N, C-alpha and C positions, 0 to 999 in steps of 0.2 A: 389713894385707895387701890387695892389690888384686884378689884372686881368691877365688872360693868353692870352687874345685876343690882342696880340701885332700887332699894325699896321704895323710895319717894316717887320714882318715875313710875312704878306700878300703880301707886295710889293716885298720883295726879293724872295719869292716863285714864284711869277709871272715872275720876271726877270729871274730866273734860267730856268723856262720852255721854255720861249721864247728864251733864250740863246742856250739851247740844240737844239731846232728846227732850228734856223738860221744857226748855225754851221753845222748841218747835211745836210741842204739844200746846204750849200756851198761845203761840201765834195762831195755830190752825183751829183750836178750839174757841178762842176769843176770850178765854179766862186767864188773865194774868195774876195768878195766885202767889207768885214768888217775885221779888226784885232781883232777877238774875242778870238783867241787861242783854246785850246783843249776843247771840250764839257765836258770832265771829270772834269774840274774845276768847271763848273756849277753844276755837280753832287755832287762835294765836298761842294758846297754851300748848297745844299739840306741836306747833312749830318750834316753840322754845325747847320743849322736851327733845324733838328731833335733833335740833342743833346741839344740845347738850350731849345726847347719846352718841351721835355721829362723831363728835369730837372725842368721846371716851373710847369708842371702838377703833379710832384711826390708828393704823400703823404707819409704816414708812410710805405706803402707797406709791410704790414704783409702778411701772407699767403693768406688770402682772397682778400686783395688788389692786390696782384701779379696776382692772377687768373683773376680778373676783368681787370686789366691793360692789360694782354695779350690778353684777348678776345677783348677788345676795339681796340687794335692796329690791331689784325687779321682782324676784320670785317671792319676796315678803309682801309686796304691794299688789301685784298684778292678778293673781288667781282669784281672789275674793272680789276684786273690782270687776273683772271680766264676768264673774257670776252675776253681780248686780246689774251690769250693763246689759247682759243677755236677758235677765228677767225684766228689766224696763222696756227692752225692745219688744220682747214676745208678748208681754202683758200690757203694752202701752195704753190700750183702750181703757182697761180697768184702772190702771195706775193714774192716768190723767183724768179719768172720770171721777175718781174719789176726790182729787184736789179740786175739780171743778165744782163738786157739791158743796165743799167746805167754803170755797170762794163765794158761791152764790148765796150761802146763809148769811154773809156779812159783806155784801158788794162794796160798801163804803170804805172798807179797810184796804181795798186793793185798787184804788183809783190810779195810783202811780204806775200800774203795770207790773209791779214786782211780783216774782214767783208766779208768772203767768204760764200755765201749761201750754199755751199757744206758742211759746218760745221753744218748745220741744222739737228738736231736729234729729231724726234718727234714719236719715237716708244713708246710702252707701258711702257717701263722702263724709258724713258726720261719723259713721262707725270707724272709718279709717283714721280720722283725726283722734278719735278717743282710744282706739286700740294701741295706737303708737304713743299716747300720752302727750301727743303735740297740741292738743285742743286748747291748752292754756296759752298758746301763743297766737290764737285767733280770736278776735272779739266775738265773732258770730257763734263760736263753738265753745267758748270758755264756760258758759253756764246754760247749756241747751239740752239737758237730760233730766232735770228736776232731781237729780242725784246731787249729794253734797261733794262732787268730784273735783270742783275747782281746786280745793286744797290738795288733792292728789297730784294735779298737774304741777303745783308748786313744789311738792315733795320731789317729783322726779326731776324738775329743773334744778332743785337744790343739790340732789345727789350728783347730777352731771357736773355742777360747778364745784362741789365740795373738795375734790382733790386739789384744784387750783386755789381754792381759798386756803386750804391747809398749807400749801406750798408758800403762798404769799406770806401767811403768818410766820412761818418757820424761817423763811429767808429774809424778810423785811420787818417783821415784828408786828405786834398787835395794832400799833398805830396805823401802819400801812393798810391793814385789813379794815380798820374802821373808816379810814378815808375813802377807800374804794367802795365800801358799803354806802357811805354818804353820797357819793357820786351816783351810784346806782339809784338811790333813792330820789335824788334830784331829777335824774333822767326819766325815771318812772313817772314822776309827777308831771313832767314836762311833756312827754311823749305818749306813754302808755295809757295814762288816764283819759286824755282826750279822745282816744281811739274808740271809746265806748264800751269797755269791758264792763259787764254787769256784775262780775265778781273780780277781786284783786287776783287774778289767776297768772299774771305775768310776773316772773321772779323779782324784777326790780321794784315791784310795788311791795314786796314783803321780805326782801332779803335781809333787812335790818333785823327782823324778828329771829330768823334762823341764826344769824351771826351773833345776836345777843345770847342765845342759848350756847353757842360755841365758846363765847367768852366767859360764861358762867362756869363752863367746865374748866377752862384755862385758869380761873380764879382759885380752883381747888388745888393748884399746883404752886410751887415756888415759895418765895418769901412772902412774909405778911404784907409788906408795903406794896409788892407787885400784885398780890391778890386784891388788895383795896383799890388800887388803880384800875385793874382790869374790871372789877365789879362795877366801878363808877362808870366806865365806858359802856358796859352792858346796860346799865341804868339809863344812860344817855341815849343810846339807840332805841331803847324801849320807849323813851319820852316822845319819839317821833309819833307814836300812836296814842299817846295820852296817859293820863294818871293811872287808868285801870291796868294797863299792860305793865307799867312801872311796879305796880303792886304785885303782879304775878312774878315778875323778875326778882323782887325782893324775897317773895315767899320761897322760889326755888333756891335762891342763894342761901337763905337760912336753912332750908332742909338739907342742902348739899353739905353744908358746914356741920350740921348735927349728925349726918350719916358718916362723915369722915372722922368724927370724934372717936376716942378709944372706947368710950362707954356710949355706944350708939343707941339712942332712945327710940330710933325707928325700926330697930331689928324685928320687932313684932309684926310690922307690916309684911315683911318678907315671908313670914310663916302663915299669915292670915289666909285662910282659904277664900274668904270673901273678896279680899283685895286681889288675890291672884286670879279668881274667877272673873271679877269685874275688869281686870286688866287684860286678861286673855281674850275676853269677848269684846273689848272696847272697839276694836276695828270693825267687827261685824255689826255691832250696835250702831256705830256711826254711819255705816254704809246702808244698812237695811231698814233702820227704824222708819224711814219715809214710806216704805211699803205698807207698814202697819197703820201709819197715819191715813194713807190714801184708802186702804181697806176699810178703816173705820168710817171714813167719809162716804164710801160707796154703800155701806151696809147699815150703819147705825146713826149717822150724824143728824139726819132730819127727824129723828124720833125725840129730840129733846127741845123744849121750848126756851131754856135759858142757857147761856154760855157756861154758867157755873155747873149745871147738871152734865152738859156735854163734856166739859173738861174733867170732871170727877170720874166719869166712865172712861173717857179716852185714855187718861193717864195710865191706869193700870193695864188696860188692854195693850197699849203700846209698849209699856215696860215689860210685861210678860212675854209678849210676842217678839220684841226686839232682842231680849237677852236670850230667849230660847234659840231664836235664829242665829245670834252671835256665837252661841255655844256650837251649834251645828256647823256653822261656817268655819269656826277655828278648827274643829276637829276633822272635818271632812274636806275642806278646801284649803285653808291656810297651811296647816301642818304637812299635808301631802305636797302641796306646792313648794314649801320650803325644802322638803325632803328631796323632791325632783330636782330643784335647783342645785342642792348640795351634790347630789349624784352626778349632775351634769358637769359641775366644776371639777369633781374628782376625776371623772373620765377625761375632761380636758387637760387636767394636770398629768394624768398617767400618759396620755397621748404625747404631751410635751416632753416628758422625760424620756419616753421611748425614741422620740425623734432625735433628742440629744445624745442618748447613749447608743443609738443605732440598734440593728436587729441582733 
């Protein structure tokens, strides 16, 4: 395929963000109206798509390419995250207060201490860990903001490792990449998990998901026998997380094959305004929907006698608020951040050429 603008990635990214939002509304309202399972499976879908897309975007990745790759990814992720982090910090009383109200309405649901606002740590040290995206390496800070940012720590760790993973696959083959990924999984289970991470924010705990995505892209290249083998390896890595993730891998594999066909049945998704809007706002929705849940808890939650009534009102409030916020964030934070990063790279490139060519 000659493009990296995959229609199915736009659609699945939109699905994943909506999936996380709806599951969190069900958790915090108490009304489980859809059998969607754990929101972390939707986050795994984001990781699979990230691995696929990074493999599609990868060029030679020499020293200069690696620097540009890292800068592009940083300015894609960081601006909106910093905005969310700043909002959580400045509005921490209201942010935590809303979640506290929702917890107190169903105290028996939270006896295990999960998602406890008391875990919020936003002192100077915490801010430093988060601004540098290093918080995923520290058990205390890996899930300390009540934001869904543990997955962003994973993304940044994956971006740092990605050029090496590509080099490994190109020099030694897919088998070597799978073996290294399995070793990382075993080490993560043996060493990272016992350290007490409240979320799987350390890369060894989720590297296999990103690599499964990379393999799915690799399976779109080469001879049929090679595609089948690489797809099987992607399914094998996904099986480390269970049947549900295998199902997502099979869905992505099927969609990538459909999109690569001469008569692409998914072309309509690329032109769909709804899909494009939902995809463009997905990152903002993912980052900021929690503020709307907390706001609902602070203002409206105790006005409802049943979880069904609470959920029926919470869902549209959070949906409308999160997607409106996602649009604003995409237009006024993400796009300017991406443009600033691009300008910075162009300036850096121009300076390098001037240094080579002389005055």
